[in-house]
Residue, then its C-alpha position, 0 to 999 in steps of 0.5 A: m880627948q873629949e869634944k868641945n861643948t858647942h851652943f845650941g840657942y842658948q843651952d850648952v851641949s855636945p857637938g853630937e847633941k847640936t847636930e841632933k838637935v837641929s836636925a829635929v828642929f827642921d823635922s819639925v818645921a819642914s812642912k810650914y817652912d816657908v810659910m812662916n818664912d814669909v811670916m817672919s820676914f814680911g815677904l823680905h827674905r825673897i828680896w834677899k835671896h834675889q840679892l844673893v843670886y844676882l851678886a853671885n853672877v852665875r854662868p850657863c857652865y858654873k856648877v853650883l852647891d847649895l847648902a843647907a839647902g832646905t826647901a831650895d828657894l836658892s836653886a829655884l832662881l839659880a837653875p834657870k840661869l844655868g841652862e843645860q851646861g851648868e849643875i846644881t847640887l843641892c846638900d842639906l842635912n835634914l832629909t825632911m827638907l831637901e824632900h820638901g826642895r826637891g818636890k817644889l823644883v819638880d813642881k816648877g818642872l826643874l828637873k835636868n842638872l840638879h843633884y840632892v845630896q844629904a851631908m854635913a856641911e863640916v864633912l862636905p863629900f865632894r872633890e876638891n876643886y869642883f863648884d864655881r859658887v857655893v851659896l847659903a841662905f839662913g844656915l850658916r848658924n846652924f852648922t854644928d862647927k862653923s870653921q871646919a865647914l868654912q875649911a870644906i866649903f873652901r876645898v871644893l870650891k875653884p880656884g876663882g870660884q866664891l861663896l856667898v852667906l845670906e845669914f841674921s847679924k846683929a841689929h844696930k843698937w837702936l834696934r836691938k830692943a824692939y827687934d827683941s821684942y819681935s823675935f823672943g815675943f812675935l816669933p815663937k807666937m806665930g810659930k805656935i800658930v802656924a806651925r804648932d811648934a813656938g819651942s823651934y822658933r825660940y831656938l831661931a831667935e837664941s840661934i841668931r844672937k849666938h851667931p858672930d857679928p859680921d867683923t868676926l864672920r869675915s875673920m872666920l872666913e879669912s882663916a879658912g883662906f878666902q880672900q877679899c872677904d866682904f859683906l853687905d848690911l841688907g837692913f839695919g844689920i839684921v841680914c848680911i851677905h858674906r862674900g869670900y873668893k878662893l883665889s888659889a888652890 
């Protein structure tokens, strides 16, 4: 049976093509990823990530999966809260991003109880009922099969565990014209100047538009088995934190 096509930005592609194209995007932007995050969000991404970490409410004994870990911003915030007893596993499909993240944590002196795994979110190579928290920042929209990835996350969470997803969302209607001008005008130009890659940041803008709205994503979480699902709008619909619990095995 032929695989159902998916999207890479506004392009209709096969699942295999999307995986390859997304990986190529992050190979291209990895070295300037942190700088561009500051430029694109005017530094607000740091506040958003702190908010996710606050809501995660991790304890020193917790096992945490930082999925689509990228350059390890979330892990850098979480690691000091876990102490000697807890552990963080950083998982990302892209090895270049994972290496940048590891370098950042080493520079911060964060060495213990950290594990690095290169893997697809759809086929997580971890035991069932293992993690107390799964955190995911700005990665869900890049997954080849979001529903399959959510099912995989549900499998590896412990009963009582929680998934927290920080992701771009749907800007409020009154803001969309200005937000479109920013996304399709400013972002590619800054990508060309800072990262020497306009195309990857054009994909970013397109991928945000193709990402499910908050209510649809909540339904996807529920379909994967999560309960008590909700979302927190962090500002005019542009960015939300989505939450869901695994209440039973």
